[in-house]
Every structure is written in C-alpha cells, then in structure tokens.
LUMDOPA-365839 format. One record per atom (N, C-alpha, C): x negated, y negated, z negated. Coordinates in steps of 0.02 Angstrom, whole numbers, plus 50000, padded with zeros to 5 digits. Layout:
BEGIN
XYZ ...
! end
This chain:
BEGIN
487964866651748 488584870151741 489154865051743 489674866651778 490244862151784 490664862551721 490874856751698 491294856551638 492004858451657 492274863351622 492954865651634 493384863451575 493934860351590 494384858051538 494964862951531 495034865751471 495584870351457 496154866451425 496754867151451 497314863451420 497464866051350 497774861951309 497964863951242 498554868851244 498744871551186 499294876351185 499964872951201 500424876951224 501104874451237 501414872651170 501824867551166 502114865351102 502554870651068 502844875251106 503284880151075 502944886851061 502284887051066 501914893151050 501754893350976 501944898750943 501774899650872 501044901950867 500734901250808 500044903850801 500024911350819 499484913350851 499424920250876 499374925350819 499214923150758 499164927750702 499804928050661 500304924250681 500914923750640 501394929450655 501564933550604 502074938650615 502764935450613 503284938450636 503244944950671 502964943950741 502494948250759 502154947750823 502624948950881 502454946250937 502804947051000 503514944350998 503694940150950 504374937550946 504414930250968 503864926850971 503864919850991 503694919051064 503544913051083 503404911451153 502664912251170 502234912551119 501514913251132 501384920151163 501074920351222 500944926851254 500374930751221 499984927451177 499424930751145 499614932951074 499334938651054 499404941150986 498704942650962 498474939150911 497804940150884 497854944950826 497394949750824 497364954250767 496654954050738 496604955950675 495964955650641 495574962150653 494924961850637 494514967850640 494804973150594 495044971050535 495344975650487 495954979150518 496404975250548 497014977950576 496854982750634 496324981250670 496114985450726 495824992050702 495444991850647 495074997750624 495455002150575 495844999150531 496155002850475 496575008850496 496925008850553 497305014850571 496865021050581 496215020050590 495765025750598 495515028350531 495635024650478 495375026450412 495805031750379 495515035450333 495855040550293 495965037850223 496595036750204 496725034450136 496605040250088 496225038850034 496075044249986 496325042749916 496565036549905 496815035049838 497025027949830 497325026649771 497555020049752 497285018649682 496975012849673 496685010949609 497095005349577 497145005549511 497525000549473 497084994649455 496734991849505 496314986049494 496194982649561 496014976249560 495864972849623 495184974849651 495024972249708 494394973849742 493784970849706 493864964749680 493294960949653 492884964549600 493174967849550 492754971249500 492314976749529 492574980349577 492174985549610 491614982349650 491784977049687 491284973549726 490734970649681 490934967749625 490444964849579 489974970249552 490254975849532 489854981349505 489334983749556 489534984349619 489104987049672 488724981549710 488814975249689 488494969449721 488684969049795 489324969749809 489584969249876 489904962449887 489944960249948 490284954049967 491004955749987 491484952549956 492184953449974 492334949350036 492634952550086 492824949050147 493574947550145 493764942050176 494474940350185 494674942350255 495264945250261 495534947050326 496284946450323 496624948850373 497354948850374 497584954550418 498214956150413 498534960950458 499264958850464 499674963250490 500374961650499 500764960950435 500464962350379 500794961750314 500634955250279 499994953750275 499784948350231 499034947250239 498764942350204 498044941750198 497804946850146 497174948750151 496924953850105 496184952950091 495974955850035 495264956450017 495054963550037 494444964150063 494204970750082 493444971050074 493204976950055 492484978350056 492394984850094 491874985150135 491694991150171 490974992750153 490834999050136 490165000850112 490055008350115 489415010350114 489225017450109 488985018850039 489165024750015 488975026749948 488875034349947 488265036449935 488095043549929 488395047849986 488305045550047 488515049350105 489235048350127 489615044350091 490315042950109 490375035550131 490775034350181 490905027450204 491585025250179 491585020250135 492195017950101 492445011250127 493085010050117 493395003450121 493875003050062 493894997350029 494384996149976 494734989649994 495404989849994 495784984050016 496354982549967 496524976049963 497094973949924 497424968049958 498074968849973 498464963450003 498654958349950 498624951949968 498814946549922 499534947349897 499984949349941 500684949849923 500904956449894 500434960849879 500604967449853 500874966649782 501524967849772 501814966649705 501564971449652 501304977249673 501044982049624 500344980249601 499994975949637 499324973849618 498794979249623 498904984249665 498444989749671 497984988849732 497434992549732 496974992649789 496984999549820 496934999649886 496925005949922 496205007849937 496035014149928 495365016749941 495395021050003 494955019550050 494945022950114 494255025850128 494235031050169 493605033250199 493635030650271 493125026950291 493115024250359 492935029550410 492645034950386 492505040850427 492845046650392 493415049150418 493775054450384 493315060250365 493445063150307 493015068250278 493445073450244 493235079750248 493615085250217 493575084950141 493075081750113 492985081550040 493205074750012 493835072950025 494095066550003 494095066049927 494275071449892 494275071249819 493575070049791 493085073349822 492385072349801 492175065149814 492385062249869 492225055249884 492515050649831 493145051649814 493455047349763 493115048349695 492955054549678 492595055849615 491915052349615 491565052449671 490925049049677 490995041649665 491505038649696 491635031449686 491765029949613 492205033849581 492365032649510 491745033149467 491325038149480 490715039149440 490235033349447 490095031349509 489605026049520 489855019349495 490495018049503 490785011649480 490845011649404 490875017649374 490905018049301 491605017349274 492095019449313 492795019349291 493055026449290 493545027649249 493805034349241 494415035749283 494645041849276 495245044149312 495855040049294 495855036849236 496435032849216 496535026749261 496035024849300 496105019249346 496405021449413 496485028049423 496775030649485 497525031149478 497875027349519 498605027549519 498855033549559 498495035049614 498695040549658 498095043149695 498045049649702 497535052849744 497865054949809 497525053849864 497795055649929 498065049449964 498475050650015 498765045150055 499445043350028 499525037250006 500165034949977 500725034850028 500565035650092 501065035050144 501215041550179 500895046950160 501025053450191 501195058550137 501685062650153 501875068050107 501835074550147 501285078250140 501225084650176 501805089250157 502015093350204 502575097850193 502435102350133 502925102950089 502855107250030 502485103949973 502315097649978 501945094349924 502295087949904 502345086849840 502625080549814 502065076949777 501835071149804 501295067649770 501525065049703 501045064449657 501205061549592 500745055649580 500995050949541 500575045349522 500295046749453 499725043649438 499415044649373 499415037949338 499415038149274 499395031949236 499475033449163 499735028649127 499795029549055 500365034149036 500875034649077 501455038849062 501415045449099 501965049349096 501975055749131 501985054549207 501785059649246 501785058849319 502485057049344 502505053049396 503135050949426 503155053949496 503685057749511 503745060749576 503975055549627 503705056149688 503905051749743 504385055849786 504995053349794 505495057049833 505785052549887 506175055549931 506515051949985 506035047650026 505465050450045 504985046750085 505125048150158 505225042950197 505325043550268 504705041050303 504385045450342 503775043550375 503935039950440 503505035550459 503565031850521 502935033050561 502945031650624 502335032550664 501835026950653 502045021450624 501605015750614 501325015450543 500665015050537 500355014350472 500605008050438 500675002650476 500874996350445 501604996450425 502025000150460 502725000850438 502745004550371 502315009550363 502285013150299 502025008550245 501525004450261 501274999650212 501824994850190 502204992250239 502734987550222 503224990650174 503424996850187 503895000250142 503575001250074 502935003150073 502595004750010 502544998749964 502474992849993 502424986949950 503064982849949 503604985749975 504254982449970 504384977050021 504034977150077 504154972150130 504394975750192 505014977850191 505284981350249 505414976450306 505304978850368 505394974350425 506114972350434 
! end
C-alpha cells in the first residue's frame, strides 16, 4: 500500500468541536454521538441529583461526551422494558440531571416511576415530570421540591432542542 501523507490543519482553523459551530474557518464541525442521538429522545423528567449515584446503584459506567452546550456525563441503559438515558451538563448551574427515554413511549410516567423504584429514591428527588423544554397547550408544568410548586411561565419554544437547553440552563446564544 502506498503511503499517503495528509497535511496538518490550517493555522486559522479552530477545533472542530469548539462552539459556536460554523463560525470559524474550519470547514468541519464534529459532533458527538450524544449530540447526534439526543434530539430523538423523549425527555420524561428532571432529577435533583447528578448521574453518578444512579450509575453506582445500577452498576453502570458513566460516559463522558459533549454537545453544543458543554461537556456532560451520561448513562444509557435498559430497565424493565424501558430504554433510558440520564445526562448532566458540567456547566448546568441548577445541578440537575435530565431523564430521557431513548425510545419514546406512551407510558413515560410509568417509566420514571420504575426508575425511581429500582434506584430506591422517592418522588422528592424529582424536580420536574415531563419535558422541561415543552409546554403543551393548556398545561403549565410545575416543579416539585421542598417548597410549593413553582409555575413556569413565559416559555418561548424554539425549533432547536439545544436552543431550549441553552435557555433552560441560562446560556442563551
């Protein structure tokens, strides 16, 4: 086989994983497996704890990944017929983890209840049930915690999941 020499990167090209994407001179934009897959997932809740305690309880390996927001910890696993992902961004100021179904399911509440039961944590660890970035017409989501429910108002939806994530954690573009 003939040896082919590939030239190095141009000096003015930024790393392909560096946001904001498509703004530098590098013609390539690299995305992670997480960033590629997550838009297909169904968010079912938000937990007031990091990924590691859940992973430790279930003997899962925490994976490191990144997306357009930040680096993150994530676990993907099956549990009693449901396919889950739990993620937490390093820069998330609220310190919460998002719970997703990697295969959307009509029984999202049952899936979250199953996770809580098997992990051995109660409803008090659930900050929000449902998708933190969507507000179905006629419904006002509430957060749960130690105090009374807090209504979420003035939510503007965007077509981009990551734009909603940025707003949710206070990193507007």
